[in-house]
LOZA-252896 format. One line per field, with one value per residue (C-alpha): x, y, z; residue number from 0; residue in one letter; chain. Coordinates in nm, 2 decimals, always signed. Layout:
<kolvexs>
c1	c(X;...)
c2	c(Y;...)
c3	c(Z;...)
seq	c(NUM;...)
type	c(a;...)
mol	c(A;...)
</kolvexs>
This chain:
<kolvexs>
c1	c(+12.08;+12.18;+12.54;+12.56;+12.89;+13.01;+13.31;+13.48;+13.69;+13.85;+14.10;+14.38;+14.54;+14.37;+14.03;+14.10;+14.20;+13.88;+13.59;+13.55;+13.47;+13.25;+13.06;+13.01;+12.87;+12.65;+12.50;+12.44;+12.26;+12.04;+11.95;+11.87;+11.63;+11.49;+11.59;+11.34;+11.52;+11.83;+12.13;+12.49;+12.72;+13.07;+13.35;+13.38;+13.64;+13.88;+13.96;+14.30;+14.36;+14.70;+14.74;+14.87;+14.53;+14.33;+14.44;+14.10;+13.88;+13.58;+13.78;+13.89;+13.53;+13.46;+13.75;+13.62;+13.27;+13.42;+13.61;+13.31;+13.10;+12.93;+12.91;+12.58;+12.70;+13.01;+13.08;+13.28;+13.46;+13.60;+13.66;+13.47;+13.76;+13.50;+13.23;+12.96;+12.97;+12.79;+13.10;+13.28;+12.97;+12.93;+13.30;+13.46;+13.18;+12.89;+13.11;+13.21;+12.86;+12.75;+13.03;+12.91;+12.55;+12.64;+12.87;+12.75;+13.00;+12.92;+12.96;+12.83;+12.57;+12.45;+12.68;+12.68;+12.88;+13.06;+13.16;+13.27;+13.30;+13.58;+13.76;+13.71;+13.88;+13.57;+13.37;+13.65;+13.61;+13.23;+13.25;+13.52;+13.46;+13.53;+13.83;+13.97;+13.92;+14.08;+14.38;+14.40;+14.40;+14.22;+14.27;+13.95;+13.82;+13.90;+14.26;+14.30;+14.15;+13.87;+13.57;+13.21;+13.00;+12.83;+13.17;+13.34;+13.23;+13.34;+13.70;+13.92;+14.17;+14.02;+14.31;+14.55;+14.31;+14.30;+14.68;+14.73;+14.49;+14.67;+15.01;+14.88;+14.75;+15.09;+15.27;+15.03;+15.10;+15.29;+15.57;+15.53;+15.55;+15.44;+15.12;+15.10;+14.79;+14.76;+14.71;+14.38;+14.18;+14.04;+13.97;+13.79;+13.59;+13.49;+13.38;+13.26;+12.90;+12.68;+12.41;+12.65;+12.78;+12.42;+12.41;+12.67;+12.50;+12.74;+12.71;+12.33;+12.35;+12.56;+12.32;+12.02;+12.19;+12.29;+11.94;+11.80;+12.03;+11.93;+11.57;+11.64;+11.80;+11.48;+11.68;+11.53;+11.20)
c2	c(+2.58;+2.81;+2.93;+3.29;+3.35;+3.70;+3.84;+4.17;+4.40;+4.66;+4.94;+4.90;+4.67;+4.85;+4.79;+4.43;+4.38;+4.54;+4.51;+4.14;+4.07;+4.38;+4.29;+3.93;+4.05;+4.31;+4.08;+3.81;+4.06;+4.18;+3.82;+3.75;+4.04;+4.01;+3.67;+3.42;+3.13;+3.03;+3.15;+3.13;+3.40;+3.32;+3.58;+3.75;+3.62;+3.91;+3.97;+4.11;+4.27;+4.37;+4.70;+4.49;+4.32;+4.64;+5.00;+5.17;+5.13;+5.03;+4.75;+4.63;+4.61;+4.41;+4.17;+4.14;+4.05;+3.79;+3.63;+3.65;+3.44;+3.18;+3.40;+3.54;+3.90;+4.12;+4.41;+4.69;+4.92;+5.27;+5.55;+5.86;+6.10;+6.37;+6.48;+6.30;+5.96;+6.07;+6.17;+5.85;+5.65;+5.84;+5.85;+5.54;+5.28;+5.34;+5.31;+4.96;+4.87;+4.97;+4.76;+4.46;+4.50;+4.55;+4.25;+3.92;+3.73;+3.50;+3.74;+3.81;+4.08;+4.14;+4.43;+4.63;+4.95;+5.01;+5.38;+5.51;+5.89;+5.99;+5.66;+5.33;+5.46;+5.69;+5.37;+5.25;+5.56;+5.52;+5.32;+5.48;+5.25;+4.94;+5.11;+5.19;+4.83;+4.69;+4.92;+4.83;+5.17;+5.34;+5.68;+5.86;+5.94;+6.30;+6.22;+6.02;+6.29;+6.07;+6.24;+6.22;+5.98;+6.26;+6.40;+6.09;+6.17;+6.53;+6.45;+6.52;+6.25;+5.98;+5.75;+6.01;+6.06;+5.68;+5.66;+5.95;+5.79;+5.46;+5.64;+5.84;+5.52;+5.36;+5.65;+5.67;+5.31;+5.26;+5.13;+5.32;+5.11;+5.15;+4.98;+4.87;+5.01;+4.71;+4.47;+4.63;+4.62;+4.26;+4.27;+4.60;+4.46;+4.17;+4.38;+4.72;+4.80;+4.77;+4.96;+5.26;+5.22;+5.23;+5.59;+5.68;+5.78;+5.61;+5.28;+5.32;+5.35;+5.04;+4.83;+4.96;+4.86;+4.52;+4.45;+4.54;+4.28;+4.02;+4.09;+4.06;+3.72;+3.62;+3.57;+3.85;+4.05)
c3	c(+7.40;+7.12;+7.11;+6.98;+6.79;+6.73;+6.54;+6.62;+6.40;+6.63;+6.57;+6.83;+7.08;+7.37;+7.22;+7.16;+7.52;+7.65;+7.40;+7.35;+7.71;+7.75;+7.43;+7.55;+7.88;+7.72;+7.46;+7.73;+7.94;+7.65;+7.58;+7.94;+7.93;+7.58;+7.45;+7.31;+7.46;+7.66;+7.46;+7.55;+7.41;+7.32;+7.35;+7.01;+6.77;+6.70;+6.33;+6.26;+5.92;+5.79;+5.60;+5.31;+5.28;+5.25;+5.28;+5.29;+5.60;+5.38;+5.22;+5.57;+5.68;+5.37;+5.44;+5.80;+5.68;+5.45;+5.74;+5.97;+5.74;+5.96;+6.27;+6.38;+6.36;+6.31;+6.53;+6.38;+6.63;+6.55;+6.80;+6.71;+6.78;+6.80;+7.05;+6.85;+6.67;+6.36;+6.16;+6.24;+6.14;+5.81;+5.71;+5.85;+5.90;+5.65;+5.34;+5.46;+5.54;+5.19;+5.03;+5.23;+5.13;+4.77;+4.75;+4.60;+4.80;+5.09;+5.38;+5.73;+5.67;+6.02;+6.12;+6.44;+6.48;+6.81;+6.83;+7.17;+7.21;+7.19;+7.23;+7.41;+7.73;+7.79;+7.86;+8.09;+8.30;+8.34;+8.66;+8.88;+9.18;+8.98;+8.82;+9.16;+9.27;+8.96;+9.00;+9.37;+9.53;+9.82;+9.66;+9.59;+9.24;+9.30;+9.40;+9.08;+8.87;+8.75;+8.58;+8.68;+8.47;+8.28;+8.18;+8.03;+7.67;+7.69;+7.76;+7.46;+7.56;+7.79;+7.73;+7.88;+8.18;+8.24;+8.22;+8.46;+8.71;+8.69;+8.73;+9.03;+9.19;+9.16;+9.31;+9.61;+9.71;+10.04;+9.83;+9.50;+9.19;+8.83;+8.73;+8.37;+8.21;+7.98;+8.27;+8.37;+8.04;+8.07;+8.45;+8.40;+8.12;+8.34;+8.63;+8.49;+8.59;+8.28;+8.46;+8.50;+8.14;+8.01;+8.11;+7.85;+7.52;+7.28;+7.48;+7.47;+7.09;+7.07;+7.28;+7.08;+6.75;+6.90;+7.01;+6.67;+6.51;+6.77;+6.69;+6.32;+6.39;+6.58;+6.89;+7.09;+7.10)
seq	c(0;1;2;3;4;5;6;7;8;9;10;11;12;13;14;15;16;17;18;19;20;21;22;23;24;25;26;27;28;29;30;31;32;33;34;35;36;37;38;39;40;41;42;43;44;45;46;47;48;49;50;51;52;53;54;55;56;57;58;59;60;61;62;63;64;65;66;67;68;69;70;71;72;73;74;75;76;77;78;79;80;81;82;83;84;85;86;87;88;89;90;91;92;93;94;95;96;97;98;99;100;101;102;103;104;105;106;107;108;109;110;111;112;113;114;115;116;117;118;119;120;121;122;123;124;125;126;127;128;129;130;131;132;133;134;135;136;137;138;139;140;141;142;143;144;145;146;147;148;149;150;151;152;153;154;155;156;157;158;159;160;161;162;163;164;165;166;167;168;169;170;171;172;173;174;175;176;177;178;179;180;181;182;183;184;185;186;187;188;189;190;191;192;193;194;195;196;197;198;199;200;201;202;203;204;205;206;207;208;209;210;211;212;213;214;215;216;217;218;219;220)
type	c(x;x;x;x;x;x;x;x;x;x;x;x;x;x;x;x;x;x;x;x;x;x;x;x;x;x;x;x;x;x;x;x;x;x;x;x;x;x;x;x;x;x;x;x;x;x;x;x;x;x;x;x;x;x;x;x;x;x;x;x;x;x;x;x;x;x;x;x;x;x;x;x;x;x;x;x;x;x;x;x;x;x;x;x;x;x;x;x;x;x;x;x;x;x;x;x;x;x;x;x;x;x;x;x;x;x;x;x;x;x;x;x;x;x;x;x;x;x;x;x;x;x;x;x;x;x;x;x;x;x;x;x;x;x;x;x;x;x;x;x;x;x;x;x;x;x;x;x;x;x;x;x;x;x;x;x;x;x;x;x;x;x;x;x;x;x;x;x;x;x;x;x;x;x;x;x;x;x;x;x;x;x;x;x;x;x;x;x;x;x;x;x;x;x;x;x;x;x;x;x;x;x;x;x;x;x;x;x;x;x;x;x;x;x;x;x;x;x;x;x;x)
mol	c(A;A;A;A;A;A;A;A;A;A;A;A;A;A;A;A;A;A;A;A;A;A;A;A;A;A;A;A;A;A;A;A;A;A;A;A;A;A;A;A;A;A;A;A;A;A;A;A;A;A;A;A;A;A;A;A;A;A;A;A;A;A;A;A;A;A;A;A;A;A;A;A;A;A;A;A;A;A;A;A;A;A;A;A;A;A;A;A;A;A;A;A;A;A;A;A;A;A;A;A;A;A;A;A;A;A;A;A;A;A;A;A;A;A;A;A;A;A;A;A;A;A;A;A;A;A;A;A;A;A;A;A;A;A;A;A;A;A;A;A;A;A;A;A;A;A;A;A;A;A;A;A;A;A;A;A;A;A;A;A;A;A;A;A;A;A;A;A;A;A;A;A;A;A;A;A;A;A;A;A;A;A;A;A;A;A;A;A;A;A;A;A;A;A;A;A;A;A;A;A;A;A;A;A;A;A;A;A;A;A;A;A;A;A;A;A;A;A;A;A;A)
</kolvexs>
């Protein structure tokens, strides 16, 4: 059996708590559907880079590619911060990809952008039934202020919407208590419906880019 190893360079603590498991599940599903053989996917290794090591985003991507040498692929996460991912790709990812391809160093050169719109929390809101179950509430999606699936990428601040939903769920308990948002990231990543998430355009783009790399590695067809 082949063991697929991935590395992840992500922007923030929230992303590092959610994305590794989600990526592992996504890639495993892609390989089950399109893989050429039985392949086991390890949870991505998270690469942390201090500001002292590299101040520019492009340089940080280069450092990440250097550290990811020996892994099958490096995933590079940035939030779009805009209604479309094109600007983030052009300004904050592509310069780093260019540096990697131009370098003569030993690097991981199979790179996959991960660019949620507008931020990772929009993906967390894509499956409200699972979110409610993870939070542990019987409040409805409407009572929690959760958006419909087709609305998640149109939210200017999905993180605020997620935090508000968690806060509301805590207050609606028989014995109200605060629920720490940070405690739900990994359980949500483990249980989120990939079928529902596949209906979100930025996630669709990620899975398409990931599959293209798997095909290039001759691991999928």
